[in-house]
N, C-alpha and C positions, 0 to 999 in steps of 0.2 A: 547528505550528512548519511551516514550509515552508524548503526548501533550494533556492536557484536559484543558475544559475552555467551558462557552457557546456557543451557536451559534451566528456567528457575532464578535468573540472575536479573529480572526486572525491567527486561527490555520491552515488552507488550506494555505492564504496568505503567512504563514511562510513557507510551505513545498513548497510552489513555489520559494520564493525565494531562498531557499537552493538549489534546482534542478537548477535555473538559467532561468526559464520562465519569472518569473517577476524582475524587478532591485529593489534594496533594495530603499525606500524614503530619507533615510539618511543611512549614515554609509555603510558599507560591509561585505558582506558573501561569505567565502571562503569554498570548500568541496574540501578535500582532497581524491581524488580518482574518480573510475566512480559512477556516482548516475542515479538509475532507480525510477522514481515516478510513482507508480499505484495510479491516483487518478478519481474517477468518475468510473460508471458502463460503459463499451463499449469505453472509451476514445481513440480516434483514430482508432476504428473500422470503418468499412465502409461495411453497410447492406446489400449490394449485392453481397459481397464478403464470400466466405465459412469463418469457423472458421479456417480451414488449412491456408486458404492466408491471413486472420487477422492474424494469430499467426506469420506468417513471416514479414508482414506489421509492426504490434505492435513490434516487433522484432527491426526491422529498425529503427522503430521511437526512442527507445531507445538505438539505436547505434551500434546494432549487424547487424552482415553481415548476407545475405539469406543464403550461405553455412552453416553459425553456426547456424540458426534458423532452416533449415531443419533436421542437424544432433541433434537439442534437440527437433524437433517435437513427438517423438514416447513418450517422458517423459511428454511433455507438454499436449498430448493428454491423458496420461494414469492418470495423476495427477486432470487432470480437469474434468474426469470421463464423456466426451462428446463424446466416442467413436462412440457410434450409429448416434450422429449431428454433427461432425465434416466437413462433406461435404455437411453440407445445409448451405444457407445463413445465416447469423448472424440476418439479420432482424427477422428470426423465432426464434431467441433464446430471453427466458425471462431475466430477468434483474439479474435474479442470474446466469445464464448460461454464462452470458457476463462475470460477474465478476470473474467465475470460470476461465474462459478461460484467461481472463486479468490476474489474479493471478499466474496462472499455467507459462504465458510466462513470467512474470515481475519477478519471483522467480526461473526460469528455469537457467538462467544464474547468478553467483554469483557476484552481484555489491560488491563495498566495502561499498557503501550507498543505502540503501533500504528506502525510502519514499514510507508511505502505509496511505491514506488517505480514513476513512471512508469504505473501504469496507470488513472487514474480518468478519463482522456479517451477512454476506448473506448464504443462503444456510440451508440446513438442518442440524441438531446439528453433523450426523457425518462428512459433510463436514467440518463444524466450528474446530471441535477437530484436521480432517489433517490439514487444514489451521495452526491451531495454531501450530501442530508441526512442520510444514514446515518453519514457521517463527522462531521456536526456533532453529532449525537445521541451519538457517542462521544467525542467532546471533551467533552461535558457531561457525560455519565456517567463515563466512565473516566479521565479526565484526559491524557493525553498521546497525542499522534498527529503524527507526524512524516512531511512528503511530501515527494518529490520530483517536480517536475511544470512543465513547460513552461507553465500555463494561467497568466497574470497575472493574469487577472479573478476566477479561482476562488482565488487565495492572498487577494487584497484581503477575499474574501467569507468564507472560512475562517479564515485566518491570525491571530492576534494580534501575531505575530514572524516575521521572515525571516532567514533565515542565506544569507549570500552569499559563495560558496566561486569561488574564481578562482586556476588552477595546483595544485591542490592545497592549497589552503590557506583558510582562512578568512577571509576579510576583514573582515565587519563582521556585527553580531547588531541587528536593531531593527524599528523602526516599518516596515509593507510598504510605505509609499507612499515613506518614504528609503530604503529598501533597493533598490528599484525603480528609483529614481534613481538611485543608486550604481552599479548593475548598467550601466545603459546608458552611463553616462559612462566607465564602466573599461572596458569591452567593444567600443564604440561601436556596438554593432547594438542 
């Protein structure tokens, strides 16, 4: 599922409520299963630690043990394509490299619900395609992936449903083509 809306419409806030970072102002939110949130480039990374150390640290933030993360490191390093840089401090990484590492860690352990906020558009075209394939594989194997993105092409390829948010409210949920049309009609963009 993808959440679309103009900047400031509440998309990122909704993901943080689903993940339990923010409490809901009213009502409640329940997530059935383990939840991983990938939001922001390098969220939770320590600039002084290496990519390898940060992969373990970020995995612990997502609720996984050090032993599990050490076991997953070869897969994380291979997917992120950071073999030559994995033992360098993250402060030397570009924002795209941080996003690659974050995505590799967040998707190495198959959560029940994966929340991704605006990070799939980073990197070169090959890595974008690789990320898209990884997300599709996760959808097939784990169930629920919720994306926030401004890439309508990606949405049509990956998502079976879209959520349209406008001014802090969910306007509609449905077929991607119909929701994208409603988005343009409502926002005029």
